[in-house]
C-alpha positions as CSV (number, residue, x, y, z in Angstrom):
1,X,0.0,0.0,0.0
2,X,1.1,3.6,-0.8
3,X,0.5,4.7,2.8
4,X,2.9,2.0,4.2
5,X,5.6,3.1,1.8
6,X,5.2,6.7,2.9
7,X,5.5,5.6,6.6
8,X,8.7,3.8,5.6
9,X,10.0,7.0,4.0
10,X,9.4,9.1,7.2
11,X,11.0,6.4,9.3
12,X,14.1,6.4,7.0
13,X,14.2,10.2,7.1
14,X,14.2,10.1,10.9
15,X,16.9,7.5,11.0
16,X,19.0,9.6,8.5
17,X,18.6,12.7,10.6
18,X,19.4,10.8,13.8
19,X,22.6,9.6,12.2
20,X,23.5,13.0,10.7
21,X,26.6,13.5,12.8
22,X,28.0,10.1,11.7
23,X,27.0,10.7,8.0
24,X,28.8,14.0,7.7
25,X,28.1,17.2,5.9
26,X,28.7,15.7,2.4
27,X,26.6,12.5,2.6
28,X,23.7,13.8,4.6
29,X,22.3,16.3,2.0
30,X,22.7,13.7,-0.8
31,X,20.8,11.1,1.2
32,X,18.0,13.5,2.0
33,X,17.8,14.6,-1.6
34,X,17.6,11.0,-2.7
35,X,14.9,10.3,-0.2
36,X,12.9,13.3,-1.4
37,X,13.2,12.1,-5.0
38,X,11.8,8.7,-4.0
39,X,8.9,10.4,-2.1
40,X,8.2,12.6,-5.0
41,X,8.1,9.7,-7.4
42,X,5.8,7.7,-5.2
43,X,3.5,10.7,-4.7
44,X,3.3,11.5,-8.4
45,X,2.4,7.9,-9.2
46,X,-0.5,8.0,-6.7
47,X,-2.3,10.8,-8.7
48,X,-4.8,8.9,-11.0
49,X,-7.7,9.5,-13.3
50,X,-10.6,7.7,-11.6
51,X,-13.4,8.5,-14.1
52,X,-12.1,9.0,-17.6
53,X,-13.6,11.7,-19.9
54,X,-15.5,10.3,-22.9
55,X,-13.0,9.1,-25.5
56,X,-15.1,10.6,-28.3
57,X,-15.7,14.1,-27.2
58,X,-18.0,16.6,-29.0
59,X,-17.3,20.3,-28.6
60,X,-20.1,22.3,-26.9
61,X,-21.1,19.2,-25.0
62,X,-20.9,18.8,-21.2
63,X,-19.0,15.9,-19.8
64,X,-17.7,14.6,-16.4
65,X,-14.4,13.3,-15.1
66,X,-12.7,12.8,-11.8
67,X,-9.1,12.4,-10.5
68,X,-8.0,10.8,-7.2
69,X,-4.9,11.4,-5.1
70,X,-4.4,8.1,-3.2
71,X,-2.0,9.7,-0.7
72,X,-4.0,12.8,-0.2
73,X,-5.8,11.8,3.0
74,X,-2.4,11.1,4.6
75,X,-0.2,13.9,3.2
76,X,-2.6,16.8,2.9
77,X,-4.1,16.6,6.4
78,X,-2.8,20.0,7.6
79,X,-3.5,21.9,4.3
80,X,-5.1,25.3,5.3
81,X,-7.4,25.1,2.2
82,X,-8.1,22.6,-0.6
83,X,-5.8,22.5,-3.5
84,X,-7.2,23.1,-7.0
85,X,-6.9,20.7,-9.9
86,X,-6.9,22.1,-13.4
87,X,-8.0,20.3,-16.6
88,X,-6.4,21.2,-20.0
89,X,-6.5,19.7,-23.5
90,X,-3.1,18.6,-24.8
91,X,-2.1,17.4,-28.3
92,X,-0.5,14.0,-28.9
93,X,2.9,15.8,-29.3
94,X,2.5,17.6,-26.0
95,X,1.5,14.4,-24.3
96,X,4.6,12.7,-25.7
97,X,6.8,15.6,-24.4
98,X,5.3,15.3,-20.9
99,X,5.8,11.6,-20.9
100,X,9.5,11.9,-22.0
101,X,10.1,14.4,-19.3
102,X,8.6,12.0,-16.8
103,X,6.0,14.6,-16.1
104,X,8.5,17.1,-14.7
105,X,7.8,19.7,-17.4
106,X,4.7,21.9,-17.1
107,X,2.2,22.6,-19.9
108,X,3.0,25.8,-21.9
109,X,-0.2,26.1,-23.8
110,X,-3.6,24.3,-23.8
111,X,-4.7,23.1,-27.2
112,X,-8.4,23.8,-26.6
113,X,-10.6,26.0,-24.4
114,X,-12.3,24.1,-21.5
115,X,-15.0,25.8,-19.4
116,X,-15.3,25.0,-15.7
117,X,-11.9,23.4,-15.8
118,X,-10.8,24.0,-12.2
119,X,-12.1,21.9,-9.2
120,X,-11.1,21.6,-5.6
121,X,-9.1,18.5,-4.5
122,X,-11.2,17.5,-1.4
123,X,-10.8,14.8,1.2
124,X,-13.9,12.9,2.1
125,X,-13.6,11.9,5.8
126,X,-16.3,9.1,5.5
127,X,-14.7,7.3,2.5
128,X,-11.2,8.4,3.3
129,X,-10.7,9.4,-0.4
130,X,-9.1,12.6,-1.8
131,X,-10.8,13.5,-5.2
132,X,-11.5,16.3,-7.6
133,X,-14.8,15.7,-9.4
134,X,-15.3,17.6,-12.6
135,X,-19.1,17.6,-13.0
136,X,-19.9,20.3,-15.4
137,X,-17.0,20.5,-17.9
138,X,-17.4,21.7,-21.4
139,X,-14.9,21.8,-24.3
140,X,-15.7,25.0,-26.0
141,X,-13.3,24.7,-28.9
142,X,-10.3,22.7,-30.1
143,X,-7.2,23.9,-31.9
144,X,-6.4,21.3,-34.6
145,X,-2.8,20.2,-35.4
146,X,-1.2,19.9,-38.7
147,X,-2.0,16.4,-40.1
148,X,0.2,13.9,-41.9
149,X,-0.8,12.9,-45.4
150,X,-4.3,11.6,-45.7
151,X,-4.9,11.7,-42.0
152,X,-8.4,13.0,-41.1
153,X,-9.5,15.0,-38.0
154,X,-11.1,11.8,-36.6
155,X,-7.6,10.2,-36.5
156,X,-6.2,13.0,-34.4
157,X,-5.7,12.0,-30.8
158,X,-5.4,14.3,-27.8
159,X,-6.0,14.0,-24.1
160,X,-7.0,15.9,-21.0
161,X,-4.1,16.8,-18.6
162,X,-5.1,17.1,-15.0
163,X,-2.6,19.0,-12.9
164,X,-2.2,20.6,-9.4
165,X,0.6,21.8,-7.1
166,X,0.6,20.4,-3.5
167,X,2.8,21.0,-0.5
168,X,3.3,17.8,1.6
169,X,3.2,17.8,5.3
170,X,5.2,17.4,7.5
171,X,8.1,17.5,5.1
172,X,7.0,20.8,3.4
173,X,8.0,19.6,-0.1
174,X,6.2,21.1,-3.1
175,X,5.3,18.7,-5.8
176,X,3.6,19.3,-9.2
177,X,1.2,16.5,-9.9
178,X,0.1,15.7,-13.5
179,X,-1.8,12.8,-15.0
180,X,-3.1,12.2,-18.6
181,X,-6.5,10.8,-19.5
182,X,-6.9,8.1,-22.1
183,X,-6.6,9.3,-25.6
184,X,-9.5,11.3,-26.9
185,X,-10.8,12.1,-30.4
186,X,-12.6,15.5,-30.5
187,X,-15.5,15.9,-33.0
188,X,-17.5,19.0,-33.8
189,X,-20.4,17.2,-35.5
190,X,-22.4,14.0,-34.9
191,X,-21.5,12.6,-38.4
192,X,-17.9,12.3,-37.3
193,X,-18.8,10.0,-34.4
194,X,-18.5,6.7,-36.4
195,X,-15.0,7.4,-37.6
196,X,-13.9,8.7,-34.2
197,X,-15.1,5.5,-32.5
198,X,-12.9,3.5,-35.0
199,X,-9.8,5.5,-33.9
200,X,-10.6,4.9,-30.2
201,X,-11.4,1.2,-30.7
202,X,-8.1,0.6,-32.6
203,X,-6.1,2.5,-29.9
204,X,-7.8,0.8,-27.0
205,X,-7.5,-2.7,-28.5
206,X,-4.0,-2.7,-30.0
207,X,-1.8,-0.2,-28.0
208,X,0.8,-1.5,-25.5
209,X,0.3,-0.5,-21.9
210,X,3.9,0.9,-21.7
211,X,4.1,3.2,-24.7
212,X,5.0,6.7,-25.9
213,X,1.7,8.6,-26.2
214,X,-0.2,7.6,-28.4
215,X,1.7,5.2,-30.5
216,X,-0.2,2.2,-31.8
217,X,0.5,-0.5,-34.4
218,X,-0.6,0.1,-38.0
219,X,-1.1,-3.6,-38.7
220,X,-2.4,-6.3,-36.3
221,X,-2.9,-10.1,-36.5
222,X,-6.4,-11.0,-37.9
223,X,-7.0,-13.2,-34.8
224,X,-6.6,-10.2,-32.5
225,X,-9.0,-8.2,-34.7
226,X,-11.5,-11.1,-34.4
227,X,-11.3,-11.0,-30.6
228,X,-11.8,-7.2,-30.6
229,X,-14.8,-7.3,-32.9
230,X,-16.4,-10.0,-30.8
231,X,-15.8,-8.2,-27.5
232,X,-17.1,-4.9,-29.0
233,X,-20.2,-6.7,-30.4
234,X,-21.1,-8.4,-27.1
235,X,-20.5,-5.2,-25.1
236,X,-22.5,-2.9,-27.4
237,X,-25.4,-5.3,-27.9
238,X,-25.2,-6.5,-24.3
239,X,-25.5,-10.1,-25.2
240,X,-23.6,-13.2,-24.0
241,X,-23.9,-14.7,-27.6
242,X,-20.7,-13.7,-29.4
243,X,-19.5,-14.2,-33.0
244,X,-18.9,-17.7,-34.3
245,X,-16.1,-19.2,-36.5
246,X,-18.3,-18.9,-39.6
247,X,-18.9,-15.2,-38.9
248,X,-15.2,-14.5,-38.7
249,X,-14.7,-16.3,-42.0
250,X,-17.3,-14.0,-43.7
251,X,-15.7,-10.9,-42.0
252,X,-12.3,-11.9,-43.2
253,X,-13.5,-12.3,-46.8
254,X,-15.0,-8.9,-46.5
255,X,-12.1,-6.9,-45.0
256,X,-9.4,-8.6,-47.2
257,X,-11.6,-8.7,-50.3
258,X,-10.6,-12.3,-50.8
259,X,-13.2,-15.1,-51.5
260,X,-10.7,-17.8,-52.5
261,X,-8.8,-18.2,-49.2
262,X,-9.8,-20.8,-46.6
263,X,-10.5,-20.0,-42.9
264,X,-7.0,-21.3,-42.0
265,X,-5.4,-19.0,-44.6
266,X,-6.8,-16.0,-42.8
267,X,-5.4,-17.0,-39.4
268,X,-1.9,-16.0,-40.2
269,X,-2.8,-12.7,-41.9
270,X,-2.4,-9.1,-40.6
271,X,-5.0,-6.4,-41.1
272,X,-4.1,-2.8,-41.4
273,X,-5.7,0.4,-40.1
274,X,-6.4,1.4,-43.7
275,X,-8.3,-1.9,-44.4
276,X,-10.3,-1.3,-41.1
277,X,-11.4,2.2,-41.7
278,X,-9.8,4.1,-44.5
279,X,-10.3,2.1,-47.7
280,X,-13.7,2.0,-49.2
281,X,-15.0,-1.6,-49.6
282,X,-15.2,-2.7,-53.3
283,X,-18.4,-1.5,-55.0
284,X,-19.6,0.2,-51.9
285,X,-19.5,3.8,-50.5
286,X,-18.3,2.9,-47.0
287,X,-15.4,1.3,-45.1
288,X,-15.4,-2.1,-43.2
289,X,-15.8,-0.4,-39.8
290,X,-18.6,1.9,-41.0
291,X,-20.5,-1.2,-42.2
292,X,-19.8,-3.2,-39.0
293,X,-20.7,-0.3,-36.8
294,X,-24.0,-0.1,-38.6
295,X,-24.7,-3.7,-37.9
296,X,-23.8,-3.1,-34.2
297,X,-26.2,-0.2,-34.0
298,X,-29.1,-2.0,-35.7
299,X,-28.6,-5.1,-33.5
300,X,-28.4,-3.1,-30.3
301,X,-31.5,-1.1,-31.1
302,X,-33.8,-3.7,-32.7
303,X,-32.4,-7.2,-32.9
304,X,-30.8,-8.0,-29.5
305,X,-33.4,-10.7,-28.4
306,X,-33.4,-12.3,-31.9
307,X,-29.5,-12.4,-32.0
308,X,-29.4,-13.8,-28.4
309,X,-31.8,-16.5,-29.4
310,X,-29.6,-17.4,-32.4
311,X,-32.4,-16.7,-34.9
312,X,-30.1,-14.4,-37.0
313,X,-27.3,-15.9,-39.1
314,X,-26.3,-12.4,-39.8
315,X,-22.7,-12.4,-41.0
316,X,-23.0,-14.5,-44.2
317,X,-22.6,-13.6,-47.8
318,X,-25.4,-13.6,-50.4
319,X,-23.5,-16.3,-52.4
320,X,-23.3,-18.6,-49.5
321,X,-26.9,-18.1,-48.6
322,X,-27.9,-19.3,-52.1
323,X,-25.7,-22.4,-51.6
324,X,-27.4,-23.2,-48.3
325,X,-30.9,-22.6,-49.4
326,X,-30.9,-23.8,-53.0
327,X,-31.6,-27.5,-52.0
328,X,-34.2,-26.6,-49.3
329,X,-38.0,-26.8,-49.6
330,X,-40.2,-23.8,-50.5
331,X,-40.5,-21.2,-47.8
332,X,-37.2,-22.0,-46.0
333,X,-35.6,-18.7,-45.0
334,X,-32.8,-17.2,-42.9
335,X,-31.8,-13.7,-41.8
336,X,-28.5,-12.0,-42.8
337,X,-27.1,-8.5,-42.5
338,X,-27.2,-6.4,-45.7
339,X,-24.0,-6.2,-47.7
340,X,-25.1,-3.2,-49.7
341,X,-26.6,-1.0,-47.0
342,X,-25.3,0.2,-43.7
343,X,-27.5,-1.0,-40.8
344,X,-29.9,-3.3,-42.6
345,X,-31.1,-6.8,-42.1
346,X,-32.6,-8.8,-44.9
347,X,-34.6,-12.1,-45.3
348,X,-33.5,-14.6,-47.9
349,X,-36.0,-17.3,-48.7
350,X,-36.7,-20.2,-51.2
351,X,-39.5,-19.8,-53.7
352,X,-40.4,-22.1,-56.6
353,X,-40.0,-20.5,-60.0
354,X,-42.5,-20.8,-62.9
355,X,-40.3,-23.5,-64.4
356,X,-40.5,-25.5,-61.2
357,X,-36.9,-24.9,-60.1
358,X,-36.1,-23.4,-56.7
359,X,-35.0,-19.7,-56.5
360,X,-33.5,-17.7,-53.6
361,X,-35.1,-14.3,-53.2
362,X,-33.9,-11.5,-50.9
363,X,-36.4,-9.1,-49.4
364,X,-35.4,-5.4,-49.4
365,X,-33.3,-4.8,-46.2
366,X,-35.1,-3.5,-43.1
367,X,-33.5,-0.5,-41.3
368,X,-33.8,0.4,-37.6
369,X,-36.5,2.9,-38.7
370,X,-38.5,0.2,-40.4
371,X,-38.2,-2.1,-37.4
372,X,-39.3,0.6,-35.0
373,X,-42.5,0.9,-37.0
374,X,-43.2,-2.9,-37.1
375,X,-40.9,-5.4,-35.4
376,X,-39.0,-8.1,-37.2
377,X,-41.0,-10.9,-35.6
378,X,-44.3,-9.3,-36.7
379,X,-42.9,-8.8,-40.2
380,X,-41.9,-12.4,-40.4
381,X,-45.4,-13.4,-39.3
382,X,-47.0,-11.1,-41.9
383,X,-45.0,-12.8,-44.8
384,X,-46.9,-15.9,-45.8
385,X,-44.2,-17.1,-48.1
386,X,-41.9,-17.7,-45.1
387,X,-42.5,-21.1,-43.5
388,X,-39.4,-22.6,-41.9
389,X,-36.3,-21.0,-40.4
390,X,-33.2,-22.7,-41.9
391,X,-32.7,-25.6,-41.6
392,X,-36.2,-26.8,-40.6
393,X,-37.8,-24.9,-37.6
394,X,-41.4,-23.8,-38.2
395,X,-41.4,-20.0,-38.1
396,X,-44.1,-19.8,-35.4
397,X,-42.0,-22.1,-33.2
398,X,-38.8,-20.0,-33.8
399,X,-40.3,-16.5,-33.7
400,X,-43.5,-17.0,-31.7
401,X,-42.1,-15.5,-28.5
402,X,-41.2,-12.4,-30.5
403,X,-44.7,-11.8,-31.9
404,X,-46.6,-8.9,-30.4
405,X,-50.2,-9.4,-29.6
406,X,-52.3,-7.8,-32.3
407,X,-54.6,-5.1,-31.2
408,X,-58.3,-5.8,-31.9
409,X,-61.0,-3.3,-32.7
410,X,-60.9,-0.1,-34.8
411,X,-57.6,0.7,-36.5
């Protein structure tokens, strides 16, 4: 515990002072200076961000954050008045310089204007904690950096720097405390949210704990990407049913634009940031992440219970659907996420053509707006041509629990 280490420090200090005569005028100051350096290092490392600011932060929008000083209750007991913690926006370059100086340098200029950015560092006698709670902070504006090459504003990372000056008792040492938040992407409009989330996801998933701010790999193993997409999907949708091997195979074909490789071939590949959210998918107007995030949003808003009941195959190509359904009886159907639209789910089903052969038809994708008007279960009940959920479950048995009771009486 930090408190125990501080006690050890004060005991050592007393022992050094008691032996001052034996140590002599040369060794004593050096030992005391070294002890103060150790204390300063310990104290600085006990200043932490307890509640992180939002990692996608929109200007002119209020947010909350809090910092905690673990050693505050012990070291600031006799402070005549609370110290004040300040919050400033810093660029990636400034964050790097602070890190390289071991947080001994002070910030020369904030990269944005934050309102209500000073809060008292207060000790709570009941909980024994020492915190500064920023409850009403607002980023008024941001000063953009010069960007490299094709880098967009939603790839630009910054952070909030929390800082304060404290004087420790009883040693009377002044220490400048500083701590950085997690990286933040600042947006000015809601339509930037999707791309900003991609930058944050990539950084959170693939950065090393010990790193220079905010360096992250440009390419990562596909298996790591699969784990990330699965965790993100389960967290956003709030389901215990994650992605399956066949889903990963479809996603790999999509992101690598390769339909000839086997699932094993993809296991040893690396995927780049550009493939994830810079390059437009072939024949589409959006990136892989923009498409995947649309699926996330649709599932979270309208399809959570269907997905959790494993009624949606979802991540499967149109071509593979045709292969699965072509030998099935009339009325067999399955649900997949639309390839051509962001945030759409479509129903593929078997119908007998005029010549007697089986054909696979795809219903126009339903969006979140469509499904808010009439639920997916009720739409499936409405469609008489749908009989059995692939491979052979009667639709009323599969979706019956998702049907809404029809209102009787006047429309």
